[in-house]
N, C-alpha and C positions, 0 to 999 in steps of 0.2 A: 545531052549529058556527055561529059568527057572525063576520062580518068587517065592518070599516069602512075607508074610504079618505078621505084628505084631502090637500090641496095648499095651499101658501102662497107668495105672491110678495112677502112682506115683505122689506125690504131687508136687515135684520140677521138673522143666523142664529138668534140667541136668540129674537127675536120670532117668526120663522117656526116654530121648534120649539114654542114655547108655543102658537101658534095651532093647529098640527096636533094637538097633544096634546089640547087642548080639544075640537076637532071629533071626534077619534077616540073620546074618552071618552064624548061624547054619543051617537055612533053605536053604540058597544058597549053602551050602556044599563047601565053599571055593571059589566059583565063584565070580568075581567082578561084581557088577551091572553097567549097562549102564544108567538106569533110576531109579530115586528115587522120589516117590510122597509122600508128607508130608501133613497131615491134622490134625489140632490142634483145640481143644476147645478154646473158647475165653480166658480162664484162662491162656493159654500159649502164647497169642498174643504178649505180651511185651518181651517174651523170644525167639521168633522165630529166631532172628539173631544168638543167641548162639547155638540153636538147629542145625541150618544150618552149623555153624562152625564145630561142632562135626561131622556132616555127611560128610562134605567136607574133613575133616582131615582123616576120615576113608576110604572114596571112592572118591579119588580126580578126577577121570575121569567121574564120574556119572553126568548126568544132573539132577538137583534137582529143582522141581517145586511143588507148592501147595498153600493152603490157609486155612483160619479159617472157621470152621463150627459149628453150634449150636449143632450138634451131629456128631460123627465120627464112622467109621467102620474099624475095623482091625482084622485080623485073623478070619474073618467070624462072628464077634460079633459087635453089635451096642451099643454104649455108648452115651446116651443123658442126657443133663442137669447136667453133671458131668465133672470134669477135666479129660482130656484124650488126648493122642497123638497117632495117627495111622499113620503108615508108611509102604509102600510097596517098594520093590526093585526088579528090573527085569534085568537079564542078557539076552541081546537081540543081539546075533551075527548076522551080516548081516543087521542090522538096523541102519540107519543114523538118529540121534536125534538132534533136535535143539530147542532152546527156543525163545520166543518173548514176549515183553511187549508192549501193546498198551496204551500209557498214556491217562489220562482223556482228552477228547476233542480233541484228535489227530487223529481220524479216517479219512483216505482218503475217497473221494467219492466212492460209491460202484462200479462204473464203472471204477475206476482208477486201472487198473491191475498192472501198474508199482509201484504205491504207495503201494499196498497190497503186492507185491513181496518184496519190501523193508522192510515192516513191519515184515513179517514172515520169510524172508531170503530164500525164495524159488521162483523160476520162476513160474509165473502163468501157470496153465495147467498141472504142474507136478503131478504125482500120489502121494498123501501124505494123511496121516491120522492126525487128530488134537485132542488134549485134551485142553479144554478151561476152565478157571476159571476167574470170573469177580466180581468186586466190585459192589454191588447193588446201591450204591449212586452216582457213578461217571462214570459208563460205559454205553455203548450203545450195549447191547448184541444182539438186533435185527439187527442193522447195521453190527455188526461183523459177525454174523451167515450168513446173506444174502451175504456178500462179500466173505466169505470163500466158500459158495456154488457156487457162480458165477465163481470164479477164480480157484477153485479146486473141480470141480463137482463130480469127481469119489471117493473122499475121505470121510471117516466117520468122523463126528465131534461130540464129546460127552464132557460132563463136567457139570458144575453147577455154580450157583451164590453164593458167600460167604454169610455166615449167622451167627447169634448168638450174634452179638454185638449191644448194645443199642446206640453206638456212631459211627459216620462215621469213626473216626480215628482207631476204633477197627478192621476194616476189613483188616487185614494185609494179604499180599500174598507173595509168594516166586517165584522168577524167576532166574534161573541160580545160585541157592544157595544164592541169596541175597534177603533181604526183600524189598518189594516195596509197595506203597500205591496208590490207584487210578487207574482207567482204568481196563484193563484185562491182564492176563498172559496166556501163552499157551505153548504147546509142539507140534512140528511136528515130524512125524515118517515116514520114507521112507525105502523101501527095503523089507526084508523078514519078514513082519508082516501082520497079518490078524486080523481085529477087527470085530467081530459079535456083533450086538446089539439086546437087548430085551427091548422094551419100553412098560411098563405096565402103562396104563393111569387110571386104577382102576375103570373102568366103564363097564357096560353091556348094550347092546342095548335093547330098548323096541319098540314095533310096527314094522313097516317095513321101509326100505329105500324109500325115496320119492325124486322126482326131483323138484328142485327150478324152478318154471315157471315164476316168476317175482321177481326182486330184485333190490336194489340200494345200492351200497357200502356194508355195513354190515347189511342192513335191508332186511329181507325176507318178501316179500309182498304176495307171493302165493306159496303154496306147492301143486303140482299136481293139479293146478287150483283152490285151495281152500285157504281161509284165514288161516294163521298158528294158530291163537288162537282157531278157530273152530276145527282144527285138534287136538290141544292139549286137548280141552274139551272132544272130542270123545275118545282120547287115555286114558285119565284119567278114564273115565267111564268103560273102559274095563280092568282095572288093579285090582289086588287083594288088600286086606287091607294093607298089608305091603308095597307094592309098591306105593300105594296112599300116604302113609306117607312120603316116600322118594321123591315122585313127588313134594311135597310142598317145600322142602328145598334142594334137591340134584338132581335137573334136569339139564342136560347138553345137548349139541347137538354135534353130530359127523359129520364132514365135509369130503366128499370124496376127497382123494388126488391123486387117480389114477383111470382112466376110466376103469371100470370093469362091467362085466355082473352079477357076483355073488360076494358077500362080505363075508369075513371071520371075525371072532372075531379079533379085533385089527386093522382092515383096515382103520378105520376112525380117523381123527384128532379130539380129543375131546376139545371143547371150551365152555366157559361160555355163557349163555343167559343173556344179560346185560340190556334188557328192553323189554317192551311190550306196544303197542299203542292200547288202547281200541277203538279208533275211526275208524281206518282202519283195526284193528285186525292183525297187522303185529308184528314181533318180531325183535329185534336187537341182534346180536351175536358178540362175540369177534374174528371176522375173516372177511376177505373180501370174499364175496360170488359172484360166477359167475352164470349166467343163465344156466340151465340144469345140474347144479352140483347136485349130490346126497347127501342127508343128512339123518341122523337118530337120534332120541332122545335117550338119555342114562340116566341111574341112577347110583349113586355111594353110597356105604357105606362100612363098614369094611368087611362084608362077600363077597360083590361083588368084592372088591379090592383083597381079597385073591384068589377068584376063577379066576379072570382075570390074575393075575401073575402066578398062578399054570398052567393054560392052555397055556400061552405063553411060559413058561419055558419048559413045556412038548413038545410043538410043536418044539421049538428050538432043544431040544435033539433028538427028533424023526427025524427031517429033516437034522441033521448034525451028524450022528453017527460016521463019520470018524475023527471029530475034537478032537484033544487031547489038551485041553485048558491048557495053562501054568499059567494064572492068570486072574483076573477079577476085574473090578471096578464097584461100585454102587453109583449112585447119586440119592438120594431120597428126596422127599419134607418133609419139617419140619412138614407138616400136616399129614404125615403118622407116622410110628413108634409108640411110646408110645401114642401119641395123638389119633391115630385112633384105634389101636389094644389093647391098655391098657396092653401091655406087650412088653418087649424088644425082639430083634432078630427075629421078625416075618418074614420079607422079606428075611433076611439072612438064616433063617432056611429053607424056601422054596427053595432058591437057592441051598443049600446043598442037599436037597432031590433029586434034578434033576442033579446037576453037582458035587456031592460028595465033595471031599476035595480040590477043586480048590481054591487057595489063593484069598481071596476077601477083598477088601479095598475100602473106600469111605467116603462120608460125606452126611449130611442132608443139603439141599440147600434152598435158597430163590427162586429158579427156576431151572429147570433141562433142560439140552441141549441134544437133541437126535433126530434121524431121524424117520420120518414116510413116507413110500412110496417114499423113495429116496430124500426127502427134509428135511432139518434140522429145528427144531423148538425149541422155549423156552416154556417149559411145566410148569404146576402146578399140584400138587397132584399126581405126577408120580414117579415111580422108573425106572431109566434108567440103564441097565446093559451093560457093554462093556466087551466082552470075547476075550482075546488075545491068539493067537497061531501063529506059524510060517506059513507064506504063503506057503512055499515049503512043509511043513509037511502035509498040507491039500490036496495036489494034489495026 
């Protein structure tokens, strides 16, 4: 398996496409790619069709999929708020690749295995990995993710929600080398491919994990037998000055996704606290809560986000020394990047610190798709990395 990644800031789409094709061809060393992923800034949205024509003319057997993003990542560099075209190409022998488009409003019922098999072109239950890109205005990413998890439970699903356009018609996507609008597009991969994920939610825990002893839907009414707001007041009093400042505007809750005795950094699904009721001192969170589920409060800021990603990438490298990654994808929140760190290439630099010169491509999203504890979620404020290698190479 061999990947290459390129990015161009050429003003004209035709020139940008020609530049990335030349760079990718050199990076692949003459190998023909089986998969091409295309991420364009909104400046190039109107020219995506011509970009695809050039790519198809160059690599006629490659599966070409992608979308528009408010920022794009190519050759390990981030370009935000500027015109850019980022493309990666992968030669993937032994991998069967297919594309699919889920038109707006056309999702089958989640339990309809035959309907979903028809959508993605694969029989339900088959071991497959998925890359998914969705229009923020017309798609149902929650339904799509839930259905893919149900009918293809063993496969990794990663991707993002298109971003960057002030108009609904600006969210152009690419499927099978053709431009489409509305719904979602994706790629299925079967065979000799392994996808490892690093999902950095940008938070660190405070206090200790606690069991939910009474709840209803998304309302937590008791934590370890106590009212949640009382627990928060006590937690606040025990924090330092800096963390008290974050507590006011950057407080989140982590929800247990796997039954454990001990929890490591990154084991919780981080969700927003969306309301507090002073009468019964309960809190409402952006997740369904079950009795006896463990939760832990979290804080987020730039330094915390950096430390979170650094720890998770270091853990991945330490736990997978045998993996020789061919390429990687990054799906990062628009709220990270320049907005959070006040400089470009923050997350991509950290990635290179741990995984050296693995070709890295991606985009900044309106929502990031990635797994936590074996289930797939739509995240916010997150950077999701997908690291590709040959499954047989890792054995």
